[in-house]
C-alpha positions as a printed NumPy array, in Angstrom:
array([[ -0.005,  -0.038,   0.018],
       [  1.436,   3.366,  -1.026],
       [  2.198,   5.747,   1.812],
       [  0.736,   9.206,   2.239],
       [  2.313,  11.817,  -0.069],
       [  3.586,  14.035,   2.72 ],
       [  4.74 ,  11.259,   5.09 ],
       [  7.842,  12.328,   6.936],
       [  7.437,  16.008,   5.975],
       [  6.929,  19.022,   8.282],
       [  4.669,  21.888,   7.499],
       [  4.214,  25.292,   9.182],
       [  0.944,  27.12 ,   8.484],
       [  0.616,  30.751,   9.715],
       [ -2.738,  31.896,  11.081],
       [ -3.84 ,  28.251,  11.308],
       [ -6.3  ,  28.417,  14.151],
       [ -9.331,  29.409,  12.074],
       [-10.986,  29.367,   8.753],
       [ -8.72 ,  28.718,   5.683],
       [ -5.568,  28.179,   7.805],
       [ -7.356,  25.555,   9.871],
       [ -8.55 ,  23.748,   6.699],
       [ -5.002,  23.749,   5.342],
       [ -3.358,  22.452,   8.518],
       [ -5.881,  19.652,   8.908],
       [ -5.536,  18.561,   5.298],
       [ -1.681,  18.618,   5.366],
       [ -1.903,  16.367,   8.396],
       [ -4.29 ,  14.074,   6.619],
       [ -1.746,  13.732,   3.813],
       [  0.956,  12.613,   6.389],
       [  2.697,  15.836,   7.357],
       [  3.527,  16.916,  10.943],
       [  2.163,  20.437,  11.307],
       [  3.111,  23.532,  13.266],
       [ -0.012,  25.465,  13.865],
       [  0.813,  29.142,  14.18 ],
       [ -1.472,  31.645,  15.841],
       [ -1.165,  35.222,  17.092],
       [ -3.98 ,  35.557,  19.665],
       [ -6.342,  32.561,  18.953],
       [ -4.634,  30.145,  21.276],
       [ -7.646,  27.936,  22.107],
       [ -8.466,  27.606,  18.428],
       [ -4.951,  26.692,  17.515],
       [ -4.574,  24.231,  20.28 ],
       [ -7.923,  22.574,  19.202],
       [ -6.506,  22.216,  15.655],
       [ -3.282,  20.702,  16.998],
       [ -5.336,  18.344,  19.155],
       [ -7.421,  17.285,  16.215],
       [ -4.257,  16.561,  14.236],
       [ -2.767,  14.559,  17.008],
       [ -5.99 ,  12.553,  17.444],
       [ -5.618,  11.684,  13.734],
       [ -2.162,  10.175,  14.311],
       [  0.079,  12.987,  13.116],
       [  2.413,  15.229,  15.16 ],
       [  1.371,  18.735,  15.786],
       [  2.575,  21.827,  17.644],
       [  0.532,  24.982,  18.412],
       [  2.942,  27.914,  18.392],
       [  2.34 ,  31.509,  19.187],
       [  4.11 ,  34.301,  17.135],
       [  3.204,  37.62 ,  15.781],
       [  4.423,  37.04 ,  12.219],
       [  4.815,  40.742,  11.556],
       [  7.752,  40.877,  14.058],
       [ 11.136,  39.547,  13.008],
       [ 12.245,  38.427,  16.478],
       [  9.027,  36.432,  17.081],
       [  9.311,  34.859,  13.548],
       [ 12.923,  33.832,  14.155],
       [ 11.995,  32.325,  17.476],
       [  9.108,  30.36 ,  15.94 ],
       [ 11.228,  28.88 ,  13.176],
       [ 13.915,  27.917,  15.626],
       [ 11.327,  26.149,  17.761],
       [  9.915,  24.305,  14.8  ],
       [ 13.373,  23.113,  13.684],
       [ 14.132,  22.056,  17.256],
       [ 10.883,  20.186,  17.676],
       [ 10.723,  18.499,  14.295],
       [ 14.265,  18.63 ,  12.953],
       [ 13.259,  20.009,   9.605],
       [ 10.791,  22.097,   7.606],
       [  9.465,  21.112,   4.218],
       [  6.406,  23.265,   3.679],
       [  5.653,  26.839,   4.645],
       [  2.127,  28.108,   4.061],
       [  1.958,  31.891,   4.506],
       [ -1.739,  32.126,   5.287],
       [ -1.986,  34.803,   7.955],
       [ -3.81 ,  37.878,   6.749],
       [ -6.348,  40.569,   7.295],
       [ -9.265,  41.919,   5.167],
       [-11.433,  44.959,   5.744],
       [-13.046,  47.71 ,   3.705],
       [-12.02 ,  51.353,   3.887],
       [-12.615,  54.356,   1.623],
       [ -9.345,  55.406,  -0.023],
       [ -9.842,  59.042,   1.041],
       [-10.24 ,  57.944,   4.647],
       [ -7.476,  55.368,   4.869],
       [ -5.229,  55.993,   7.899],
       [ -1.504,  55.371,   8.131],
       [ -2.279,  52.8  ,  10.856],
       [ -4.64 ,  50.858,   8.539],
       [ -2.279,  51.016,   5.598],
       [  0.784,  49.941,   7.547],
       [ -1.175,  47.294,   9.496],
       [ -2.462,  45.499,   6.436],
       [  0.84 ,  45.658,   4.597],
       [  2.487,  44.165,   7.682],
       [  0.206,  41.197,   8.082],
       [ -0.496,  40.441,   4.393],
       [  2.939,  41.099,   2.997],
       [  5.722,  41.787,   5.467],
       [  4.802,  38.57 ,   7.329],
       [  5.27 ,  36.542,   4.177],
       [  8.681,  38.072,   3.542],
       [  9.834,  37.515,   7.149],
       [  8.586,  33.873,   7.27 ],
       [ 10.054,  33.034,   3.846],
       [ 13.376,  34.534,   4.844],
       [ 13.428,  32.454,   8.035],
       [ 12.35 ,  29.253,   6.313],
       [ 14.855,  29.435,   3.401],
       [ 18.016,  28.531,   5.274],
       [ 16.373,  25.508,   6.826],
       [ 14.991,  24.29 ,   3.494],
       [ 18.348,  24.992,   1.733],
       [ 20.256,  22.928,   4.245],
       [ 18.027,  19.93 ,   3.638],
       [ 18.071,  20.47 ,  -0.141],
       [ 14.35 ,  20.946,  -0.726],
       [ 11.283,  22.994,   0.32 ],
       [  7.971,  24.406,  -0.715],
       [  6.69 ,  27.898,   0.087],
       [  3.033,  28.68 ,  -0.57 ],
       [  1.79 ,  32.215,  -0.247],
       [ -1.91 ,  32.784,   0.112],
       [ -2.69 ,  35.911,  -1.967],
       [ -6.1  ,  36.887,  -3.29 ],
       [ -8.022,  37.841,  -6.407],
       [ -7.61 ,  41.282,  -4.901],
       [ -4.014,  41.163,  -5.981],
       [ -5.147,  40.964,  -9.649],
       [ -8.437,  42.878,  -9.662],
       [ -8.872,  46.528,  -8.511],
       [-11.352,  46.86 ,  -5.616],
       [-11.589,  50.594,  -4.819],
       [-12.969,  50.037,  -1.244],
       [-10.047,  47.631,  -0.558],
       [ -7.073,  49.548,  -2.178],
       [ -4.836,  48.808,   0.821],
       [ -5.785,  45.044,   0.702],
       [ -5.332,  44.844,  -3.132],
       [ -1.891,  46.462,  -2.897],
       [ -0.767,  44.069,  -0.125],
       [ -1.933,  41.039,  -2.146],
       [ -0.393,  42.294,  -5.345],
       [  2.849,  42.599,  -3.403],
       [  2.409,  38.977,  -2.18 ],
       [  2.084,  37.88 ,  -5.837],
       [  5.261,  39.648,  -6.864],
       [  7.066,  38.424,  -3.728],
       [  6.151,  34.878,  -4.844],
       [  7.637,  35.379,  -8.329],
       [ 10.801,  36.991,  -7.005],
       [ 11.33 ,  34.211,  -4.478],
       [ 10.676,  31.559,  -7.058],
       [ 13.781,  32.786,  -8.874],
       [ 15.851,  33.673,  -5.849],
       [ 15.44 ,  30.377,  -4.045],
       [ 15.476,  27.948,  -6.955],
       [ 16.239,  25.167,  -7.587],
       [ 15.971,  23.772,  -4.091],
       [ 12.818,  25.683,  -3.048],
       [  9.648,  25.954,  -5.088],
       [  7.567,  29.069,  -4.407],
       [  3.927,  29.523,  -5.509],
       [  0.796,  31.442,  -4.625],
       [ -2.856,  30.593,  -4.298],
       [ -5.377,  33.331,  -4.983],
       [ -8.689,  32.39 ,  -3.415],
       [-12.021,  33.782,  -4.576],
       [-14.815,  34.242,  -2.158],
       [-14.468,  31.479,   0.525],
       [-17.347,  30.935,   2.918],
       [-17.787,  28.732,   6.044],
       [-20.83 ,  27.233,   7.629],
       [-23.094,  29.721,   9.317],
       [-22.102,  32.64 ,   7.065],
       [-24.675,  34.317,   4.797],
       [-24.147,  33.167,   1.198],
       [-22.652,  35.685,  -1.2  ],
       [-25.528,  35.548,  -3.661],
       [-23.951,  37.991,  -6.149],
       [-20.745,  35.963,  -6.332],
       [-22.689,  32.65 ,  -6.731],
       [-24.785,  34.238,  -9.558],
       [-21.831,  35.65 , -11.353],
       [-19.167,  32.961, -11.404],
       [-19.331,  30.047, -13.878],
       [-19.372,  27.371, -11.153],
       [-22.258,  29.125,  -9.349],
       [-20.9  ,  28.65 ,  -5.828],
       [-18.519,  30.155,  -3.399],
       [-15.459,  28.253,  -2.334],
       [-14.681,  26.292,   0.834],
       [-11.67 ,  25.963,   3.062],
       [-11.207,  22.449,   1.601],
       [-10.985,  23.916,  -1.938],
       [ -8.013,  25.994,  -0.842],
       [ -6.45 ,  23.086,   1.099],
       [ -6.682,  20.819,  -1.947],
       [ -4.698,  23.464,  -3.909],
       [ -2.107,  23.652,  -1.204],
       [ -1.587,  19.901,  -1.356],
       [ -1.173,  20.076,  -5.106],
       [  1.598,  22.724,  -4.795],
       [  3.169,  20.937,  -1.822],
       [  3.655,  17.824,  -3.971],
       [  4.365,  19.257,  -7.435],
       [  7.931,  19.094,  -8.573],
       [  7.856,  21.231, -11.748],
       [  5.775,  24.223, -10.767],
       [  7.257,  27.481,  -9.369],
       [  6.504,  31.138,  -9.542],
       [  2.84 ,  30.513, -10.333],
       [ -0.365,  32.061,  -9.07 ],
       [ -3.188,  29.526,  -8.895],
       [ -6.638,  31.166,  -8.72 ],
       [ -9.079,  29.051,  -6.805],
       [-12.134,  31.111,  -7.556],
       [-14.86 ,  29.133,  -9.423],
       [-14.005,  31.067, -12.584],
       [-14.304,  34.585, -11.179],
       [-11.427,  35.911, -13.156],
       [-13.239,  34.989, -16.342],
       [-16.171,  37.291, -15.794]])
């Protein structure tokens, strides 16, 4: 019987206590990976995810770090390497999303969203790269957004941060090759149980539904196992970019 595709590998997922990050962490564990479940403030959620992973037979570690701060990022990666001895997959999922009129955007809002959506990905990739280089392989997957490719005037700050994530992905794909493959996933509207359906999105897109956390997790598994794909942006959006 064939083993699980990620057996023996170690993954770190940022912002993994809730929503998309939770879905990704659980799916990577299902595929055989040990998972470091990062959180900033959602300790109970992250510990619940780690507990669910452990109950399924995989190793897990809930680890607190503000991924916008270099000292905390460095400490987190050192802890992961100490606990697991390696790092094969980094999923830069932590992020923020909120509307704000351009004319009313504050410095605090602008800096805050650039920090969590872009700077965190830079810091974590920079910390992960030496570990992955030493072992001769690695995968970095940045969660971006359709907002990095489509202009949404009420989300200018968000769109700029996600466009930066996409270009960071492309630059890192060249800078870290050939040992480390770097790709991005750009989700469309993703909804979870209990949330009101986005009827306009459902009507508009060719597949006539919003996405789920599992849809994004499936794409992460693909990029975590692909050997000839780097520098790409995979839109998981039900066809939203077509209309």
